[in-house]
C-alpha positions in Angstrom: 30.7 119.6 86.4 34.4 118.9 85.9 35.0 115.1 85.9 32.7 112.3 84.7 32.9 108.5 84.4 31.1 106.5 81.7 30.5 102.8 81.5 29.4 100.7 78.6 28.1 97.7 80.6 28.4 94.1 79.4 28.4 90.5 80.6 32.0 89.7 80.0 33.6 93.1 79.4 32.9 96.7 79.9 34.1 99.9 78.4 35.0 102.5 81.1 36.1 106.0 80.5 37.0 109.0 82.6 36.9 112.5 81.2 37.5 116.1 82.2 34.6 118.0 80.9 36.0 121.5 81.4 39.0 120.7 79.3 37.0 118.4 76.9 39.6 115.7 77.2 39.6 111.9 77.8 41.8 111.2 80.9 41.7 107.4 80.4 39.6 104.8 78.6 39.8 101.1 78.9 38.1 97.8 78.1 38.2 95.6 81.2 36.8 92.3 82.2 33.5 92.7 84.0 35.0 91.2 87.2 37.5 94.1 87.3 35.3 97.1 86.8 34.6 97.9 90.5 38.2 97.6 91.4 39.2 99.9 88.6 36.5 102.5 89.4 37.6 102.4 93.1 41.2 103.0 92.1 40.2 105.9 89.9 38.0 107.4 92.7 41.0 107.2 95.1 42.7 109.9 93.1 39.8 112.0 91.8 36.3 113.1 92.6 33.6 112.5 89.9 30.5 114.6 89.6 28.6 112.0 87.7 28.7 108.4 86.4 26.9 107.6 83.2 25.8 104.0 82.6 24.5 102.8 79.3 21.0 101.4 79.6 21.6 98.2 77.8 20.7 94.6 78.9 23.0 94.5 81.9 22.4 98.0 83.1 20.1 97.2 86.1 22.7 94.7 87.3 25.5 97.2 87.0 23.5 100.0 88.6 22.8 98.0 91.7 26.5 96.8 91.8 27.8 100.4 91.6 25.4 101.6 94.3 26.3 98.7 96.5 29.9 99.6 96.2 29.2 103.3 97.0 30.1 104.4 93.5 27.6 107.2 92.7 25.8 109.3 91.5 24.8 107.0 88.6 22.6 108.1 85.7 21.3 105.7 83.1 21.6 107.0 79.6 20.4 105.8 76.2 22.9 103.7 74.4 20.8 103.0 71.3 23.0 102.5 68.2 26.2 103.4 70.1 28.0 100.2 69.1 27.3 100.9 65.4 28.3 104.6 65.8 31.5 103.7 67.6 33.0 102.4 64.3 32.6 105.9 62.7 33.9 107.7 65.9 36.9 105.4 65.9 37.7 106.5 62.3 37.5 110.1 63.5 39.8 109.5 66.4 42.2 107.2 64.5 42.1 108.2 60.9 43.6 105.7 58.5 46.9 106.3 56.9 47.2 107.8 53.4 46.7 104.7 51.4 43.6 103.5 53.3 42.0 107.0 53.2 41.4 106.3 49.5 39.0 103.4 50.4 35.4 104.1 51.3 35.0 104.2 55.1 32.5 101.4 54.9 35.3 99.1 53.7 37.6 99.9 56.6 37.5 97.5 59.6 38.1 99.0 63.0 39.2 96.9 65.9 36.6 94.4 67.2 36.4 95.8 70.8 35.1 99.4 70.7 33.6 99.4 74.2 35.7 102.3 75.4 34.6 104.3 72.3 31.0 103.5 73.2 31.6 104.9 76.7 33.0 108.0 75.0 29.9 108.4 72.9 27.7 108.1 76.0 29.4 111.2 77.5 29.4 113.1 74.2 25.7 112.4 73.6 24.6 113.2 77.1 26.5 116.5 77.2 26.3 117.3 73.5 30.0 117.8 73.2 33.0 116.3 71.4 36.0 115.1 73.5 39.6 114.9 72.5 41.4 111.6 73.2 45.1 112.5 73.3 46.6 109.2 74.3 46.8 106.1 72.1 43.6 104.2 72.4 43.9 100.7 73.8 41.5 98.0 72.3 42.9 95.1 74.2 40.7 93.7 77.0 42.5 94.2 80.3 42.2 91.7 83.1 
């Protein structure tokens, strides 16, 4: 397995992430409006082949699973996303450590960005494969159209 996609499904927005498993690196991670997810995944699939698509098993997972399969985006595997939103705050602090002054504060007092859906998508891959991925590019937390 070389490339994998991951989706943190939601009603209004989704975290989507593509990773190279051999190099243990995030290629791209985004937070996009739900209406744009299929278009983005099709764009990504034009340039790459993916061995697997992981989909968080939250409340909208059945809807997204059927939507992905209807658009010939496969193979899809549902994975457990229990506590991933909570854990995303801590993973964010690992990926984006605070500057020197804020490092003196307890981590529980640090407030990460509100939208961590792409980090949740990262955690889905890391949990499923029991690995840690490197995210070299600046992480975007803005919801893209």
